[in-house]
SELO-106855 format. One record per residue: residue in one letter; z, y, x of N, C-alpha, C in turn. Coordinates in steps of 0.001 Angstrom, whole numbers, padded with zeros to 6 digits, always signed. Example, Ala and Ser with C-alpha at 12.3 -4.5 7.8 and 13.67 -1.06 7.14 Angstrom:
BEGIN
A+007800-005690+013190+007800-004500+012300+007800-003300+013200 S+007080-002250+012850+007140-001060+013670+007870+000030+012900 
END
This chain:
BEGIN
M+081133+082517+031011+080943+081819+029747+079608+082158+029089 R+079081+083352+029387+077867+083772+028695+076683+082882+029045 A+076609+082439+030304+075459+081641+030734+075372+080314+029984 P+076492+079515+029879+076401+078281+029110+076043+078508+027653 I+076585+079593+027047+076287+079872+025652+074811+080198+025472 L+074276+081031+026384+072858+081373+026304+071982+080142+026506 A+072400+079258+027417+071630+078034+027651+071617+077152+026408 L+072786+077056+025736+072865+076246+024524+071961+076816+023435 I+071976+078153+023280+071114+078789+022286+069654+078507+022599 G+069305+078562+023891+067931+078297+024295+067508+076874+023961 L+068407+075911+024192+068085+074522+023878+067897+074317+022375 L+068761+074965+021574+068629+074848+020126+067308+075427+019647 C+066935+076581+020193+065666+077200+019811+064483+076327+020207 L+064570+075732+021410+063501+074860+021868+063377+073636+020971 G+064533+073064+020581+064511+071906+019699+063909+072250+018361 S+064217+073417+017816+063661+073828+016535+062149+074003+016624 A+061678+074561+017731+060239+074761+017904+059517+073426+017978 R+060117+072465+018691+059487+071149+018780+059440+070476+017421 A+060518+070611+016639+060549+069998+015317+059470+070591+014425 A+059238+071892+014565+058221+072538+013734+056825+072069+014090 D+056622+071726+015387+055307+071284+015828+055081+069796+015615 D+056160+069043+015455+056065+067593+015393+056240+067124+013955 P+055196+066572+013312+055319+066167+011910+056334+065069+011698 L+056566+064228+012708+057558+063174+012567+058966+063749+012613 A+059215+064688+013529+060534+065287+013631+060846+066123+012407 A+059818+066665+011778+060021+067531+010614+060171+066740+009331 A+060189+065415+009420+060196+064592+008220+061570+064032+007908 A+062639+064782+008187+063969+064367+007799+064003+064222+006284 P+064802+063278+005743+064828+063073+004292+065077+064370+003536 S+064298+064581+002500+064408+065782+001684+064385+065402+000213 K+065222+066058-000570+065241+065862-002017+064406+066914-002731 D+063683+067709-001973+062811+068739-002531+061411+068154-002714 P+060965+067907-003944+059656+067258-004143+058487+068089-003647 T+058659+069397-003507+057559+070230-003019+057291+069993-001538 Q+058226+069342-000848+058057+069068+000584+057450+067699+000856 V+057190+066942-000187+056634+065598-000016+055185+065680+000435 R+054798+064800+001327+053418+064757+001796+052499+064192+000715 A+051398+064839+000495+050368+064300-000390+049653+063160+000336 G+049155+062205-000426+048393+061132+000197+048542+059822-000549 T+048099+058751+000113+048131+057408-000453+049356+056666+000053 Y+050055+056006-000870+051260+055256-000539+051136+053822-001053 V+051832+052908-000357+051849+051502-000732+053284+051105-001063 L+053472+050426-002180+054804+050011-002602+055364+048965-001649 D+056597+049171-001196+057297+048211-000351+057773+047061-001236 P+057242+045848-001067+057616+044750-001961+059083+044365-001863 D+059741+044684-000739+061169+044392-000610+062030+045391-001373 H+061434+046521-001755+062180+047535-002498+061360+048041-003683 G+060680+047093-004315+059989+047353-005564+060455+046318-006570 K+061294+046727-007519+061921+045775-008437+061948+046331-009856 V+061923+045420-010812+062130+045762-012217+063280+044902-012733 T+064359+045546-013122+065490+044846-013718+065407+045035-015232 W+065395+043921-015968+065251+044003-017416+066520+043509-018100 S+066728+043992-019307+067882+043551-020087+067480+043404-021547 V+068108+042434-022226+067795+042139-023615+069052+041601-024286 S+069195+041862-025573+070338+041342-026319+070231+039823-026431 H+071295+039126-026030+071302+037670-026078+072081+037203-027305 L+071348+037053-028411+071902+036544-029660+073032+037412-030206 G+073093+038657-029722+074126+039570-030171+075450+039410-029459 Y+075580+038382-028603+076847+038133-027927+076989+038896-026618 S+075873+039142-025959+075927+039822-024663+074584+040475-024378 T+074556+041257-023327+073302+041815-022815+072924+041015-021580 Y+071760+040360-021644+071352+039494-020548+070421+040247-019611 Y+070634+040048-018292+069853+040752-017281+069046+039773-016438 G+067859+040200-016067+067024+039473-015121+066246+040465-014280 Q+065505+039939-013337+064819+040855-012419+063507+040255-011931 F+062521+041146-011808+061280+040824-011106+061316+041546-009763 A+061053+040820-008699+061020+041411-007361+059657+041164-006735 G+059444+041770-005570+058195+041557-004859+056997+042206-005510 L+057212+043351-006162+056092+044061-006780+055138+044589-005712 T+053884+044746-006090+052896+045382-005216+052257+046538-005972 G+051784+047531-005228+051158+048650-005911+050753+049761-004969 T+050024+050718-005497+049593+051885-004735+049891+053151-005543 L+050131+054214-004817+050423+055519-005414+049587+056572-004722 E+048809+057305-005500+048093+058478-004994+048918+059689-005421 L+049575+060330-004476+050564+061353-004794+050081+062741-004396 D+050180+063661-005354+049863+065064-005114+051035+065896-005628 P+052023+066200-004763+053231+066905-005236+052948+068303-005773 K+051863+068926-005332+051541+070263-005836+050879+070217-007212 A+050309+069068-007540+049691+068883-008856+050031+067476-009328 P+051273+067251-009777+051706+065899-010155+050804+065223-011174 E+050176+066023-012038+049322+065444-013066+048094+064752-012482 K+047788+065025-011224+046654+064383-010565+047048+063080-009864 S+048334+062773-009845+048804+061564-009173+048353+060323-009946 R+048226+059210-009217+047790+057952-009807+048709+056824-009332 L+048943+055861-010220+049841+054755-009901+049300+053464-010495 A+049309+052385-009698+048925+051058-010187+049871+050039-009566 V+050485+049204-010412+051490+048239-009944+051197+046872-010551 S+051426+045829-009754+051262+044458-010206+052583+043702-010047 V+052930+042903-011070+054184+042144-011080+053870+040659-011180 A+054343+039875-010222+054175+038422-010263+055223+037847-011209 L+054785+037330-012357+055725+036908-013391+056498+035650-013004 N+055936+034824-012118+056670+033634-011697+057754+033971-010681 G+057902+035257-010352+058965+035674-009437+060218+036125-010158 V+060339+035815-011463+061507+036248-012213+062767+035562-011687 V+063855+036332-011627+065152+035822-011169+066179+036110-012249 T+066861+035065-012718+067875+035241-013757+069243+034716-013354 G+069314+033945-012288+070564+033275-011927+070658+031880-012511 S+069652+031488-013303+069620+030155-013899+068259+029539-013634 A+068213+028455-012866+066945+027800-012545+066275+027287-013822 R+067067+026777-014765+066497+026262-016008+065865+027382-016831 L+066523+028530-016881+065958+029652-017617+064712+030183-016915 N+064733+030256-015591+063536+030686-014858+062335+029831-015244 E+062552+028519-015336+061468+027605-015699+061023+027836-017143 H+061983+028074-018042+061645+028292-019447+060835+029575-019625 L+061198+030617-018885+060475+031881-019000+059019+031745-018567 A+058724+030751-017742+057346+030554-017283+056483+029847-018321 T+057091+029291-019367+056351+028518-020369+055683+029436-021394 P+054837+028879-022269+054194+029687-023312+055163+030359-024279 D+056418+029904-024331+057410+030594-025161+057565+032048-024736 F+057404+032281-023444+057632+033623-022917+056411+034128-022146 F+056391+033999-020826+055343+034648-020028+054072+033820-019881 D+054162+032510-020061+052991+031636-019936+052264+031902-018614 T+053011+031720-017524+052479+032115-016217+051290+031268-015762 A+051106+030084-016323+049930+029287-015954+048646+030010-016349 K+048679+030728-017485+047514+031486-017937+047552+032940-017478 F+048752+033490-017410+048903+034920-017106+049916+035096-015974 P+049506+034880-014736+050454+034901-013613+051002+036282-013281 T+050298+037332-013683+050747+038677-013326+050716+039601-014537 A+051538+040632-014455+051472+041762-015374+051092+042979-014551 T+050396+043925-015168+049972+045117-014433+050306+046368-015223 F+050581+047426-014489+050768+048744-015096+049868+049723-014374 T+049060+050455-015155+048160+051459-014603+048428+052781-015291 A+048836+053777-014515+049157+055081-015085+047892+055780-015558 T+047991+056437-016702+046881+057220-017233+047200+058710-017280 A+048493+059056-017190+048884+060467-017221+050259+060614-016583 V+050455+061738-015887+051746+062075-015282+052092+063493-015708 E+053240+063642-016351+053668+064949-016838+055039+065281-016254 A+055120+066347-015474+056400+066767-014919+057319+067229-016044 T+058570+066738-016042+059540+067134-017051+060660+067983-016470 S+060743+068058-015158+061673+068926-014437+061196+068928-012987 P+061826+069704-012092+061383+069679-010695+061454+068302-010043 T+062332+067411-010542+062490+066096-009899+062246+064927-010848 T+061744+065190-012053+061489+064093-012995+060095+064232-013600 A+059580+063109-014084+058265+063103-014714+058179+061960-015701 R+057335+062117-016701+057027+061027-017620+055665+060468-017227 I+055674+059192-016860+054452+058507-016454+054003+057640-017618 T+052866+057958-018178+052310+057186-019286+051165+056326-018764 G+051142+055092-019211+050082+054206-018742+049929+053002-019632 D+049164+052038-019150+048890+050808-019897+049563+049638-019192 L+050429+048940-019927+051038+047711-019429+050271+046534-019996 N+049750+045690-019108+049031+044492-019533+049918+043283-019254 L+050316+042611-020331+051213+041452-020231+050677+040363-021147 R+050515+039156-020627+049955+038025-021390+048588+038362-021965 G+047813+039168-021237+046473+039521-021675+046421+040577-022758 I+047564+041160-023083+047636+042199-024111+048006+043516-023442 S+047247+044555-023731+047484+045870-023127+048041+046813-024183 R+049169+047458-023828+049807+048404-024727+050276+049609-023907 P+050349+050790-024538+050868+051964-023821+052352+051790-023489 L+052733+052311-022333+054135+052297-021914+054435+053608-021202 A+055574+054205-021535+056005+055448-020889+057211+055173-019997 I+057147+055663-018778+058233+055512-017808+058793+056890-017487 D+060098+057042-017626+060764+058279-017219+061210+058110-015770 A+060498+058784-014868+060701+058595-013433+061505+059741-012844 T+062327+059396-011850+063130+060372-011117+062823+060272-009626 F+062484+061401-009019+062264+061455-007571+063623+061464-006873 N+063798+060582-005899+065059+060500-005158+065015+061314-003875 Q+064146+060924-002973+063960+061684-001740+062755+061140-000991 A+062346+061878+000042+061231+061451+000887+061542+061826+002324 G+061049+061023+003248+061252+061305+004665+061041+060056+005498 I+061309+060172+006787+061186+059023+007683+062317+058042+007398 H+061949+056801+007052+062943+055776+006731+063672+055364+008000 P+065016+055287+007987+065755+054979+009217+065567+053565+009723 V+065077+052656+008882+064935+051261+009305+063587+051015+009967 D+062494+051379+009286+061173+051076+009838+060452+052295+010398 Q+061091+053473+010323+060524+054705+010871+059201+055094+010217 R+058990+054668+008977+057786+055047+008255+058132+056092+007191 Y+057192+056995+006960+057417+058015+005938+057445+057333+004572 T+058521+057583+003819+058793+056854+002586+059147+057819+001459 V+058661+057513+000268+059002+058273-000932+059674+057317-001908 G+060813+057731-002471+061569+056840-003341+061742+057378-004748 F+061599+056483-005729+061724+056834-007141+062545+055779-007878 D+063152+056193-008988+063714+055276-009975+063029+055561-011304 G+063046+054574-012215+062410+054779-013504+063102+054006-014608 L+062917+054481-015838+063456+053821-017025+062349+053698-018066 A+062324+052572-018771+061346+052373-019834+061904+051372-020832 V+061342+051383-022027+061734+050449-023083+060466+049926-023747 L+060429+048620-024020+059287+048032-024716+059776+046999-025727 K+058881+046617-026628+059138+045518-027545+058320+044320-027087 R+059018+043219-026818+058301+042050-026292+057329+041476-027322 S+057631+041662-028599+056721+041150-029631+055365+041837-029583 D+055309+043061-029041+054025+043753-028904+053090+043019-027957 Y+053666+042151-027111+052871+041426-026113+052817+039926-026423 G+053132+039576-027653+053036+038176-028051+054176+037309-027574 V+055271+037906-027108+056444+037142-026669+057420+037108-027843 N+057235+036130-028710+057942+036116-029989+059041+035059-030086 A+059258+034302-029037+060213+033199-029102+061607+033672-029497 F+062173+032972-030486+063571+033141-030919+063870+034500-031538 L+062828+035193-031987+063056+036412-032757+063531+036033-034167 P+064415+036827-034787+065010+038064-034263+066351+037852-033574 A+066816+036576-033472+068137+036340-032882+068197+036856-031446 L+067176+036512-030664+067063+037047-029310+066353+038396-029391 G+066932+039409-028764+066458+040775-028939+064974+040968-028704 D+064400+041884-029471+062995+042247-029302+062851+043381-028292 E+063779+044316-028325+063707+045476-027435+064201+045116-026039 V+063385+045422-025050+063703+045114-023653+063762+046420-022872 S+064888+046643-022194+065049+047839-021359+064691+047508-019918 L+064006+048429-019264+063567+048243-017884+064163+049318-016994 R+064727+048906-015868+065161+049816-014807+064297+049509-013591 I+063637+050517-013083+062599+050327-012071+063000+051012-010769 E+062800+050312-009665+063068+050858-008333+061796+050784-007513 G+061453+051864-006836+060259+051850-006009+060395+052699-004762 E+060157+052089-003608+060044+052815-002345+058609+052642-001854 F+057928+053760-001687+056518+053750-001312+056356+054246+000120 K+055580+053495+000902+055340+053821+002305+053983+054516+002450 A+053955+055553+003275+052692+056242+003531+051691+055257+004129 A+050486+055244+003578+049465+054312+004064+049019+054662+005473 Q+049052+055960+005814+048686+056410+007155+049743+057374+007654 E+050219+057124+008846+051220+058012+009450+050533+059059+010297 P+051060+060285+010309+050491+061327+011174+050716+060996+012643 T+049855+061463+013494+049984+061227+014928+050938+062244+015525 S+051920+061754+016307+052879+062643+016941+052176+063534+017966 T+052645+064780+018109+052051+065711+019068+052700+065611+020447 R+053662+064714+020588+054319+064590+021891+053383+063974+022916 
END
């Protein structure tokens, strides 16, 4: 019995050594932000979304979503304050479940997408608030108006994504804004002014390390 046991131990040790030498094998998902690779990341448009909610005449909370976001992240886990983030949102990509409302939101009453097809957010400061959370302060430009916006971000995990095998970093975020600050004044005050944002972002490493195999 000793020989098979020793052989198994040897195989386990060999596998561990290979994992240590191979950056891809060592990239199993981790919730430890200190293990995240520094570098440039690109937002996955299939998993970059902003879900918004607003009081609908006091009767309900209405939800909609922007999908297909694009953006870049310069990430430095050892010095989060040096990280940089820039995101663009195509306003004509709003989804509400109502084709008529989607069309109305594109008019000058709301987003006026003929003049302002995109909104942008550019981070100006990143402050760690815990080992896995940070407050990202930046400028949101909507309808040609730029105002400060703070996002409370939570790090989820990082590692090789099981679907596309690319190194991925995932975050969620929360923010609140007043639409009147951006000239979106239609139906105030009956239709809520305060808009809550729930943000999802999966960022792919712009360059993958070369395997040593």
